[in-house]
N, C-alpha and C positions, 0 to 999 in steps of 0.2 A: 538843282543841278549836284549829283554824286562827287562826293569829297575823298580823295584817295589818301590815306594816312600811312600805309604800308606798302614797303618795296614791293614790285611786281616779281614774279618767280623769271620772268622772261622779258628783255628789253633790248632792242634795237636800238644805237645810237649813231646819229648821223653827223659826222664831224664836219664841221664847216671851215673852211680855207682858213679861218682865224687860229686853228687847231696847229697848224702846221707853219701856214706861212702868211701872216698878218700882214697889211701893208705897212709901210714904213720899214721894213726890213730888205736888204738885198737880196737875200734865200742863199748864202753861203752854207753848205753842209753843216757847219756847227751852227748858225743860227736857227737851222731847222730842227737839229736836235736840243737846242736850247728851249725852243719854243716847246717842243712836244714834250720834254720834261716838266715843263710847266703845265700842260694841260694833262699830261698823266697824274699830276699830284693831284688836280680838282677832280679828276676821276676817281681816283682812290677810294673814296667812300662808296662808290658803286660797284667796283673791281670787288670789295668786301662784301658787299650786302645781297649783290644780285647772283644767283646760281649759274644763270645762262646768260651770256652779253655775245651780240654781235656787233661789231664798228664798220660802219661804211664811213669814205671820207672824200672831201671834192680835190678835183685836181687841176683845175683852172688854170692858176698858175704856173703849178709842173709842167703841164704839157703843152702850156704855150711856150713856155722855155726849152722845152725839147725842139719844139717847132722851130723856135728862132735859132738855136744853136747850128742845127742843120740845115737852116738856108743861108749863114754866114757860111758853113764849111762847105756849102752844095757843090762849090767846084774841086774839091780834094774828095769828101768822101759822099758815097752813094746815100741818096734822101731814102728814108722810110716812110710808108704809107702811116694816114693818121691813127689807123687801128692798130699799129704797131708802136707809134708813139704813145698811145694812152697805156697800152700794155707796158711800155717801158716806165710812165710816171708811176702806175699804180703798184709795181713792185718797187720801186725806189721808195717813196712815201710810207706805204706799209710795212716795209721794214725799219724805217725810223719810227713809224707810231708801236711797232711792236718791240722793239728793243727800249722804248721810252716805258711802255708797259710792265714791261719783266724786269726793269729796273727799281723801278717803284715799288713794286711786291716785295721783290728781293729785299728791299732796304725794310720793308714791315715783315719780314718772313712769311708772305703770302705766299703758298704753293697752288700755283695755279698755270696750266700751260696755255702758252699764245701760239696760233697759228696763223699765217699769213695765206690766203688764196687767190691765185688770180681766177677772176671771174669772166665770162663770159653771158651777154646778156641778147635775147635774140629782139629782133627790130624787123619792120616790115621795108623791103625796098621801095612799096610804093607810099610810104608815108608821107604825107607833104611837105614835111620838112626840110626834105632833100632838093625842094625845088624854091626854099628861102632861108637861108640859111642866118640864123639870128643867138646863137650860143656864146657868149664872148669867151675870149682865152687871153691870155697871157697880158701883155704891158699895156701900158696906157700910151697914145702917142697924139702930137699935134695933127691938124687934119693934113698939112702939106707932108709931114713924115709919112701919114697912113697913104698919102697918094702915092709917096716914093715906095712903097711896100708893096702896095698892088698892083704899080709897073714892073718892079724889079721882081715880085715872088710870085705873082698871081695871086697873092691872099684877097680875099674880101674883107674890107673894111667896114664899121660903121660907128657913129657916135653911141657913147655909153652913158647916160642918163647925166648929161653934162659933165662926166669926168673926165672924158678925152674919147679917143678914138681907138678899136681895139678891132683885132681880128675876131670874124665872126664865123662858124659852121654850123650843118647841120644839127639840130637835135632831135631825132625821133624819139616816139614813147617806147618805152619797154615795156615788151611781149612776154616774157617768160626768163626766167633765171636758169641758165643751164644748168647750173653746179650745186641746184638747192638741194637734192636728196645728199650730198658728201656732206654740205655744210652741217644738215640735219642732223646726220650719224655724228659729227662733231661737236656738235652743242650737246646731244645729249649726254656726251662722254665726259661734260664739263669745261671743253677748252672754248677759250676766248678765241672768237673768230674775226679776224680782220679779213674783208673781202668788198668788190664791187665799188672799188675807187674810182672815182670819176665818173661814176653810174654804172661802171663796167666796160669790158670790150665789146662793142657793136659789132655782131655779126648777123646774117643773113641765112636760109639756107637755101640751096640751088639742088634742081634733078632728085628733088625730095628729101633728102636727108644729108647733103654735103654741107658742110657750114663755109663759109667765106666772111671774112674781116670787110668791114665796110667805113670809108672815110666820113666820120660822124663821132659826136659827145654826147652820151646821155645825160640826162640832168641825174645828179646822183641823189638829189630829195624822191625822185619819182620812183628811182630805183630803189631805194631805199623802203620805201612803202609797199612796193610790189615784193620784194624780200621779205618783209616781214611777215605780209600774209602768206606767202608761200611756204613759210617756215611756221604758222601758228602764235607766231608774235603776237600779242595783243597791245603791248605798248610801243610806239615808237618817240623817239627823243631826238629832236633836230635842233643841234647845237648852233649857235652862230654867234655874232658879234655886238647883238641887242638885246635888252633884258625882255621884252615884251614885243607882242606884234601891236601896232598903232593903226589907229584911222586919223583922216585929216592930215597925215605925216608932213610935217614943216609948216604947217599952219597955226594961227593962233587957237586955235581951238581943237589941236593936235590930243590926242587920248591914247594912253594904254591900255590894254585888252587883257584882261587877268584869266577871264574864264569866257567860253563861247561854246554856243551849241551850233551844231552842225547848219540849222536852219540861220543863225544868226551867221556864221560865215559865209553860206551862199548870198544874202543879203549884200554884204559886203564887197565880197568881188564883184557882184552885180553893179554895186556903186561904184566900182574902178577906184577901191584905196590901196590897190596893192600893186607894187609895179613889178612889170616884168623881168627888169632887171636886178632886183632885190628879192622883198617880201614876196614876191608873184608865187613862183615854184615851190616855195616852203609850204604856203597854203594852199596850193593846190593837191601837193602832194599828201598834206595831212587830210584833205578834203577825201581824195580819193582811196587812202587808207581806211578811213571810218565809212564809208561806201562800202568797202568791202569785207566790212564785217571786224574790222579795229575796234577796240575799247576805248583808247584815248590817243591822240598825239599832243603832242608838248612842242613846243618852241620857246627856246631859254638861252640864256649866257650860257657859255662853258663853266664860267667861276661858279654859277648857282644850279650846276646838274645835278645833284643830289637832293638840294631843297626843291627843285621843280619834279623831280619824281614822287615826294611827298607831298606834290601840290600846292606848296607854300610859295613859288616862283614861277617865273615864266607866265607863257599863255598856255592854258588848260583847254582843250579842245575836244569836245566828248558828242557822242549824237543826240544825246536830250539830257 
């Protein structure tokens, strides 16, 4: 398997929720800025080393809170549809990340512009996902609390991997990044671009070319894989709270995977090693990225982002 000992010239980094809203915090504004500052410090070596950088990020906790706030205030303030809620959280979180990156670079006298771009992503209104909501958002609740929320607000609630009950919404596959030409132009100018937060704002086309938002949340890793290929970026780095992809997770024979070929990944997916609620979307995004012509997908811990790009940390996934 080919080893990578040099930094790529172009890189798309998909930040997991631990970069802004890890478990165990209330999610206050100050907490989010503090967590983002820590993440930006870990990412500084990549900001210094990679000429063309794109960041995407998850927004599950963020958009869940937007929905909860408006549900609580629904008798006083008009509620917004889910696509606007996604845009709301995308803008707020990208601002926090942007400022954290700006501050860590200024402290090192690194002069690089950063731009946050609100991103629309085309989906198919006939996607089967609209008939089976399964994308978890927001807080965890007990079963009795979940039933109360279903009755009061009309939410769909499901049990999430033994951790509690959460709201679930449709999660259609991303088909096209509508703003990729603009993003490409900015990247070529050396701008660090932050975009496609929470998988992007899901939109459909009507009457040939008219756009309309739709109630859904797209998986941010799948959008990241698609965006990387549309931009011609050969390396995809998915950062999360674990250091390796594992097989036999939680069992006595649990095993960290440092390197994987696409064929090996397909075999492990077929054997059911990756949960749909945790590692499943990440390995599927890596798979789609490589099948579409990507060179390397990496799944790694935020703290080891630089080492992962050098091939000495995380799980390195390649075609062969």
